[in-house]
C-alpha positions as CSV (number, residue, x, y, z in Angstrom):
1,M,41.2,-59.5,-12.8
2,Q,41.4,-56.5,-15.1
3,R,43.3,-53.3,-14.8
4,H,41.7,-49.9,-15.3
5,T,43.1,-46.5,-15.9
6,D,41.7,-43.4,-14.2
7,S,40.4,-40.3,-16.0
8,A,44.0,-38.9,-16.3
9,G,45.2,-42.0,-18.1
10,E,47.4,-43.3,-15.3
11,A,47.2,-46.9,-14.1
12,G,44.4,-47.2,-11.5
13,P,44.2,-49.8,-8.7
14,W,43.8,-53.5,-9.4
15,R,40.4,-54.8,-8.5
16,D,37.9,-57.6,-9.1
17,L,35.0,-56.8,-11.4
18,P,31.4,-57.5,-10.5
19,G,30.6,-61.1,-11.3
20,S,34.1,-62.4,-10.3
21,A,34.6,-64.6,-7.3
22,P,34.8,-61.9,-4.5
23,Y,31.5,-60.3,-5.6
24,A,29.8,-63.7,-6.2
25,T,30.4,-64.7,-2.6
26,G,30.0,-61.4,-0.7
27,T,28.1,-58.5,-2.1
28,G,25.3,-59.8,-4.3
29,L,26.6,-57.8,-7.3
30,E,27.1,-60.8,-9.5
31,H,23.5,-60.6,-10.7
32,A,23.5,-56.8,-10.9
33,A,26.5,-57.0,-13.2
34,F,24.4,-58.7,-15.8
35,T,21.2,-56.6,-15.2
36,K,22.7,-53.2,-14.8
37,T,19.4,-51.4,-14.7
38,E,18.8,-53.1,-11.3
39,L,21.8,-51.6,-9.5
40,T,20.8,-49.8,-6.3
41,A,22.5,-46.7,-5.1
42,E,24.5,-48.8,-2.6
43,N,25.7,-51.0,-5.5
44,H,26.8,-48.0,-7.4
45,M,28.6,-46.6,-4.3
46,E,30.4,-49.9,-3.8
47,I,31.7,-49.8,-7.4
48,I,32.7,-46.2,-6.9
49,R,34.6,-47.0,-3.7
50,N,36.4,-49.9,-5.3
51,D,37.5,-47.6,-8.1
52,Q,38.7,-45.1,-5.6
53,Y,36.0,-42.6,-6.7
54,S,37.3,-42.5,-10.3
55,V,34.9,-44.6,-12.4
56,L,35.3,-44.7,-16.2
57,P,32.7,-43.7,-18.9
58,Y,33.1,-47.1,-20.6
59,G,33.5,-50.7,-19.9
60,D,32.2,-52.3,-16.8
61,T,31.7,-49.0,-14.9
62,Q,29.9,-47.2,-17.7
63,H,26.5,-47.6,-16.0
64,T,27.8,-46.3,-12.7
65,Y,29.6,-43.5,-14.4
66,T,26.3,-42.4,-16.0
67,W,24.6,-42.6,-12.6
68,L,27.4,-40.6,-10.9
69,Q,27.0,-37.8,-13.6
70,R,23.2,-37.7,-13.0
71,V,23.9,-37.4,-9.2
72,R,26.5,-34.7,-9.8
73,T,24.0,-32.6,-11.9
74,G,21.0,-33.1,-9.7
75,Q,19.1,-35.3,-12.1
76,T,19.2,-38.2,-9.6
77,A,18.8,-37.6,-5.9
78,V,20.8,-39.7,-3.3
79,A,20.7,-40.3,0.4
80,R,22.5,-37.6,2.5
81,L,25.2,-40.1,3.5
82,Y,26.1,-40.8,-0.1
83,A,26.0,-37.1,-1.0
84,D,28.4,-36.2,1.8
85,E,30.7,-39.1,1.0
86,L,30.9,-38.1,-2.7
87,K,31.5,-34.5,-1.9
88,D,34.3,-35.5,0.5
89,H,36.1,-37.8,-2.0
90,V,35.3,-36.3,-5.5
91,P,36.9,-32.9,-6.1
92,G,34.5,-30.2,-7.4
93,F,31.4,-32.4,-6.9
94,G,29.4,-29.2,-6.8
95,D,26.2,-27.9,-5.4
96,G,23.9,-29.5,-7.9
97,V,23.5,-32.6,-5.8
98,R,20.0,-33.2,-4.5
99,V,19.6,-35.0,-1.1
100,L,16.8,-37.5,-0.9
101,E,15.8,-36.6,2.6
102,E,15.1,-33.0,1.4
103,Q,12.8,-34.0,-1.4
104,G,9.0,-33.6,-1.1
105,T,7.7,-37.2,-1.5
106,L,10.1,-40.1,-1.9
107,T,9.4,-43.3,-3.8
108,A,9.8,-46.7,-2.2
109,E,13.2,-47.2,-3.8
110,E,14.3,-43.8,-2.5
111,H,13.2,-44.7,1.0
112,M,15.1,-47.9,0.7
113,Q,18.2,-46.0,-0.4
114,V,18.0,-43.9,2.8
115,I,17.5,-47.0,4.9
116,R,20.5,-48.8,3.3
117,A,22.7,-45.7,3.8
118,C,21.7,-45.6,7.4
119,E,22.5,-49.4,7.7
120,Y,18.8,-50.2,8.4
121,A,18.8,-48.1,11.7
122,L,16.6,-45.0,11.3
123,V,16.2,-42.1,13.7
124,P,12.6,-40.8,14.1
125,G,13.7,-37.2,13.6
126,E,15.9,-34.8,11.6
127,A,16.7,-35.7,8.0
128,T,15.3,-39.3,8.1
129,R,11.9,-38.4,9.6
130,Q,9.9,-39.0,6.3
131,T,11.6,-42.4,5.7
132,H,11.2,-43.4,9.4
133,R,7.4,-42.9,9.1
134,W,7.4,-44.8,5.8
135,F,9.3,-47.6,7.5
136,Q,6.9,-47.8,10.5
137,D,3.9,-47.9,8.1
138,V,5.5,-50.8,6.2
139,R,6.3,-52.6,9.4
140,D,2.8,-52.2,10.7
141,G,1.1,-53.2,7.4
142,A,-0.4,-49.7,6.9
143,L,1.5,-49.5,3.6
144,P,2.1,-52.4,1.3
145,V,5.6,-52.8,-0.2
146,A,7.2,-54.7,-3.0
147,R,8.2,-58.3,-2.1
148,A,11.9,-57.6,-2.8
149,Y,11.8,-54.7,-0.2
150,A,9.9,-56.7,2.3
151,E,12.3,-59.6,2.1
152,E,15.3,-57.2,2.3
153,L,13.9,-55.5,5.4
154,R,13.0,-58.8,7.1
155,A,16.5,-60.1,6.5
156,R,18.3,-57.0,7.8
157,V,16.0,-55.7,10.6
158,S,15.5,-57.9,13.6
159,G,11.9,-58.6,14.5
160,F,10.5,-56.9,11.4
161,G,7.3,-58.9,12.0
162,D,4.5,-60.5,10.1
163,G,2.4,-57.5,9.6
164,V,4.1,-56.5,6.4
165,R,1.9,-56.5,3.3
166,V,3.4,-57.5,0.0
167,L,2.3,-55.5,-3.0
168,E,2.4,-58.5,-5.4
169,E,-0.1,-60.2,-3.1
170,Q,-2.4,-57.2,-3.0
171,R,-5.5,-56.8,-5.1
172,T,-8.3,-54.3,-4.9
173,L,-11.2,-55.8,-2.9
174,T,-14.8,-55.3,-4.0
175,A,-17.2,-53.4,-1.8
176,E,-18.8,-56.7,-0.7
177,E,-15.4,-58.1,0.3
178,H,-14.7,-55.0,2.3
179,M,-18.1,-55.4,4.0
180,Q,-17.2,-59.1,4.8
181,V,-14.0,-57.9,6.5
182,I,-15.9,-55.2,8.4
183,R,-18.5,-57.7,9.6
184,A,-15.8,-60.1,10.7
185,C,-14.2,-57.3,12.7
186,G,-17.5,-56.4,14.4
187,Y,-17.7,-53.2,12.3
188,A,-14.5,-51.9,13.8
189,P,-11.6,-52.5,11.3
190,V,-8.1,-51.7,12.6
191,R,-5.5,-49.6,10.9
192,G,-2.6,-51.7,9.8
193,G,-2.0,-55.3,8.9
194,T,-4.5,-57.4,6.9
195,T,-7.4,-55.0,7.5
196,Q,-5.6,-51.9,6.4
197,Q,-7.1,-51.7,2.9
198,T,-10.6,-52.1,4.3
199,Y,-9.8,-49.6,7.1
200,R,-9.0,-47.0,4.5
201,W,-12.1,-47.9,2.4
202,F,-14.3,-47.6,5.5
203,Q,-12.9,-44.1,6.3
204,D,-13.4,-42.9,2.7
205,V,-17.0,-44.2,2.8
206,R,-17.6,-42.5,6.2
207,N,-16.2,-39.2,5.0
208,G,-18.1,-39.2,1.7
209,V,-14.9,-39.5,-0.3
210,L,-16.1,-42.8,-1.8
211,P,-19.7,-43.4,-2.7
212,V,-21.2,-46.8,-1.7
213,A,-24.3,-48.8,-2.5
214,R,-27.4,-47.8,-0.5
215,A,-27.6,-51.2,1.2
216,Y,-24.1,-50.9,2.5
217,A,-24.6,-47.3,3.6
218,E,-27.7,-48.3,5.6
219,E,-26.0,-51.3,7.1
220,L,-23.1,-49.3,8.3
221,R,-25.3,-46.5,9.7
222,A,-27.3,-49.1,11.6
223,R,-24.2,-50.8,13.1
224,V,-21.7,-48.0,13.6
225,S,-22.5,-45.3,16.1
226,G,-22.2,-41.8,14.6
227,F,-21.5,-43.0,11.1
228,G,-22.6,-39.6,10.0
229,D,-24.4,-37.9,7.2
230,G,-21.4,-37.6,4.9
231,V,-21.9,-40.9,3.3
232,R,-22.7,-40.7,-0.5
233,V,-25.0,-43.3,-2.0
234,L,-24.0,-44.7,-5.4
235,E,-27.6,-44.9,-6.6
236,E,-27.8,-41.1,-6.2
237,Q,-24.5,-40.4,-8.0
238,R,-24.2,-39.2,-11.6
239,T,-21.3,-37.4,-13.4
240,L,-21.9,-33.7,-13.2
241,T,-21.2,-31.4,-16.1
242,A,-18.6,-28.6,-15.8
243,E,-21.4,-26.0,-15.3
244,E,-23.0,-28.1,-12.5
245,H,-19.6,-28.3,-10.8
246,M,-19.3,-24.5,-11.1
247,Q,-22.8,-24.1,-9.6
248,V,-21.7,-26.2,-6.6
249,I,-18.5,-24.2,-6.3
250,R,-20.3,-20.9,-6.4
251,A,-22.8,-22.1,-3.8
252,C,-19.9,-23.0,-1.5
253,G,-18.3,-19.6,-1.9
254,Y,-15.5,-21.1,-4.0
255,A,-14.2,-22.9,-0.9
256,L,-14.8,-26.7,-1.1
257,V,-14.2,-29.3,1.6
258,R,-13.0,-32.8,0.8
259,G,-15.7,-35.4,1.4
260,G,-19.5,-35.4,1.6
261,T,-21.8,-34.1,-1.0
262,T,-19.2,-31.9,-2.7
263,Q,-16.6,-34.6,-3.1
264,Q,-17.1,-35.1,-6.8
265,T,-16.8,-31.4,-7.4
266,Y,-13.8,-31.2,-5.1
267,E,-12.0,-33.8,-7.2
268,W,-12.9,-32.0,-10.4
269,L,-11.7,-28.7,-9.0
270,C,-8.4,-30.2,-7.9
271,N,-7.9,-31.7,-11.4
272,V,-8.6,-28.3,-13.0
273,R,-6.3,-26.5,-10.6
274,T,-3.4,-28.9,-11.3
275,G,-4.0,-29.1,-15.0
276,V,-5.0,-32.8,-15.0
277,S,-8.4,-31.9,-16.5
278,P,-8.8,-29.0,-18.9
279,A,-11.7,-26.6,-18.4
280,S,-13.2,-23.7,-20.5
281,R,-11.3,-20.4,-20.3
282,A,-14.4,-18.7,-18.8
283,Y,-14.4,-21.1,-15.8
284,I,-10.7,-20.9,-15.3
285,E,-10.8,-17.1,-15.2
286,E,-13.7,-17.1,-12.8
287,L,-12.0,-19.5,-10.5
288,A,-8.7,-17.6,-10.6
289,H,-10.6,-14.4,-9.8
290,H,-12.3,-15.8,-6.7
291,T,-9.7,-18.3,-5.5
292,D,-6.3,-17.1,-4.2
293,G,-3.3,-18.9,-5.7
294,F,-5.4,-20.8,-8.3
295,G,-2.1,-21.0,-10.2
296,D,-0.9,-21.2,-13.8
297,A,-1.2,-25.0,-14.2
298,A,-4.9,-24.9,-15.3
299,R,-5.3,-25.8,-19.0
300,P,-8.0,-24.0,-21.1
301,L,-10.0,-26.3,-23.3
302,E,-9.8,-23.8,-26.2
303,E,-6.0,-24.2,-26.4
304,Q,-6.0,-28.0,-26.3
305,R,-5.0,-30.1,-29.3
306,I,-3.6,-33.6,-29.8
307,L,0.2,-33.4,-29.9
308,T,2.2,-35.5,-32.3
309,A,4.7,-38.0,-31.1
310,E,7.6,-35.6,-32.0
311,E,5.9,-32.8,-30.0
312,H,5.6,-35.1,-27.0
313,M,9.3,-35.9,-27.3
314,Q,10.1,-32.2,-27.4
315,V,8.2,-31.8,-24.1
316,I,10.0,-34.9,-22.6
317,R,13.4,-33.6,-23.6
318,A,12.7,-30.1,-22.2
319,C,11.8,-31.8,-18.9
320,G,15.0,-33.9,-18.7
321,Y,13.0,-37.1,-19.4
322,A,11.2,-36.7,-16.0
323,L,7.6,-35.7,-16.4
324,V,5.3,-34.3,-13.7
325,R,1.6,-35.1,-13.6
326,G,-0.5,-32.0,-14.3
327,G,0.0,-28.6,-15.8
328,T,1.3,-28.0,-19.3
329,T,2.9,-31.5,-19.5
330,Q,-0.2,-33.4,-18.5
331,Q,-1.1,-34.5,-22.1
332,T,2.5,-35.8,-22.6
333,Y,2.4,-37.4,-19.1
334,K,-0.6,-39.4,-20.2
335,W,1.0,-40.3,-23.5
336,F,4.2,-41.5,-21.9
337,H,2.3,-43.4,-19.3
338,N,0.4,-45.2,-22.1
339,V,3.7,-45.9,-23.8
340,T,5.3,-47.4,-20.7
341,N,2.3,-49.6,-20.2
342,G,2.1,-50.7,-23.8
343,R,-1.3,-49.0,-24.5
344,S,0.3,-46.7,-27.1
345,Q,2.9,-47.6,-29.7
346,I,6.2,-45.7,-30.0
347,S,8.9,-45.6,-32.7
348,Q,12.1,-47.5,-32.0
349,V,14.0,-44.2,-32.4
350,Y,12.1,-42.5,-29.6
351,L,12.1,-45.6,-27.4
352,Q,15.8,-46.0,-27.6
353,E,16.3,-42.2,-26.9
354,I,14.1,-42.4,-23.7
355,E,15.7,-45.7,-22.5
356,E,19.2,-44.3,-22.9
357,A,18.3,-41.0,-21.1
358,Q,16.7,-42.8,-18.2
359,G,19.3,-45.5,-18.0
360,K,16.7,-48.3,-17.9
361,R,14.6,-50.4,-20.2
362,I,10.9,-50.0,-20.8
363,P,10.0,-53.7,-21.3
364,R,6.2,-53.3,-21.9
365,A,6.6,-50.6,-24.6
366,K,5.3,-51.6,-28.1
367,V,7.3,-50.5,-31.1
368,I,5.7,-49.2,-34.2
369,E,6.7,-51.3,-37.2
370,E,8.0,-48.8,-39.8
371,K,7.5,-49.5,-43.5
372,R,10.7,-50.3,-45.4
373,S,9.8,-47.7,-48.0
374,L,7.2,-45.0,-48.3
375,N,5.6,-44.1,-51.6
376,Q,4.3,-40.6,-52.5
377,A,0.9,-41.2,-51.1
378,D,2.4,-42.3,-47.8
379,H,4.5,-39.1,-47.6
380,M,1.5,-36.9,-48.4
381,K,-0.6,-38.6,-45.7
382,I,2.1,-37.9,-43.1
383,L,2.4,-34.3,-44.3
384,R,-1.3,-33.6,-44.2
385,S,-1.6,-35.1,-40.7
386,R,1.0,-32.6,-39.5
387,S,-0.2,-29.6,-41.5
388,F,3.0,-29.9,-43.7
389,R,5.2,-29.2,-40.7
390,V,7.3,-32.3,-40.3
391,S,10.4,-32.7,-38.2
392,P,13.9,-33.8,-39.4
393,R,14.0,-36.1,-36.4
394,G,12.1,-39.2,-35.3
395,T,9.3,-40.9,-37.3
396,T,9.0,-38.0,-39.9
397,E,12.6,-37.9,-40.8
398,R,12.2,-39.7,-44.1
399,T,9.2,-37.6,-45.1
400,Y,11.1,-34.4,-44.1
401,A,13.9,-35.4,-46.5
402,W,11.4,-36.3,-49.2
403,L,9.6,-33.0,-48.9
404,A,13.0,-31.1,-49.2
405,K,13.6,-33.0,-52.5
406,A,10.1,-32.3,-53.7
407,L,10.6,-28.6,-53.1
408,A,13.9,-28.7,-54.9
409,G,12.3,-30.5,-57.9
410,E,14.4,-33.7,-57.3
411,V,11.5,-36.2,-56.9
412,K,11.0,-38.1,-60.1
413,N,7.5,-38.5,-61.5
414,L,6.0,-36.3,-58.7
415,R,2.2,-36.2,-59.3
416,A,1.0,-32.8,-60.3
417,T,-1.7,-32.7,-57.7
418,Y,0.8,-33.4,-55.0
419,A,3.2,-30.8,-56.3
420,A,0.4,-28.2,-56.3
421,E,-0.7,-29.1,-52.8
422,I,2.9,-28.9,-51.4
423,A,3.4,-25.6,-53.1
424,A,0.2,-24.1,-51.7
425,A,0.9,-25.5,-48.2
426,T,4.5,-24.1,-48.3
427,V,3.2,-20.6,-49.2
428,E,0.5,-20.8,-46.5
429,N,3.0,-21.9,-43.8
430,A,5.4,-19.2,-44.8
431,G,2.7,-16.6,-44.4
432,T,2.0,-17.7,-40.8
433,R,5.6,-17.4,-39.6
């Protein structure tokens, strides 16, 4: 037992901390106490209730305090029931709170938060409509879900059934494996359950969204009545150039339909529209002229350049450490995705900053091993790679300090060629300001 004080410094209520006997036998928080990044919204709310809605910014409640502040400022959305409870009990909780049920597309964890807040009894309408549909898709096997969620739902919802598909057990089937499922089903796969993945593949092939080998296309046409002419044959596919895509778009009057022979161009156009794929300025201007609401997310090829790690971090900070795919942040989105998956290295300074801001670890990230000391050649290499515009933060901090000393004449034995190059670059940069 430990005693806490509230924000005013007065003695707060006595309570058992997570990991002590009452939690170990009743709430399941004993594990979460040692792996705080795994706390659910309900875990946080239980801690908040036990502290009479006055959690502290340090000690055992530090993680929950951070979560509460993110909820208060709208950085983290919560289920409506939690939002209403916090507004009722926390003075001045404010209007910045975002309600999960009002968000566009929820993640699986956000759906689970809504389900937990509703005590696993959802209503098919009103605020929980989106989660109700997600729940039905999971129950029917139309949508796979993480094993932890599947087990939680089976334990809490009577008759949750055996149709649930576990994400950890899923793998992408080959075209031949899909065909084997289809043959075993008499060429009539059913939506949901074990055939759900093949059902979706079959529909994508039928509609021309996904090309398929000629042999499979002919087999399906022969066995499935009205299989249609939208099927695209792999042997006939090749990657179109941007100009060929534009020719298709012009021939269609700048109005493409998903599926069929224009599917590849449809996908290209969607990626250009949302900024996922850059395109030449001429094509973007042409599309914007003929297509209403083409938007500002398109990225001209002429303006693209590879951002430095510090520039990526500036974008991430400006976005509150929550990036969106597409538009002006697309390049940083890809960089960050590569970092989280361990494909791109990141400095320890940046990794620590991101983890602290997001309140969770990035276990697969690979840290750049920094040299213990940099010589003059190392500093010059860094300066040249950044056009002599280095940042006083992050990986260029040491070079920034070295450059300042060099300009002040404080670097001993500075090579004359380096001094001349630095002086010329400094004058050039000053002229472009």
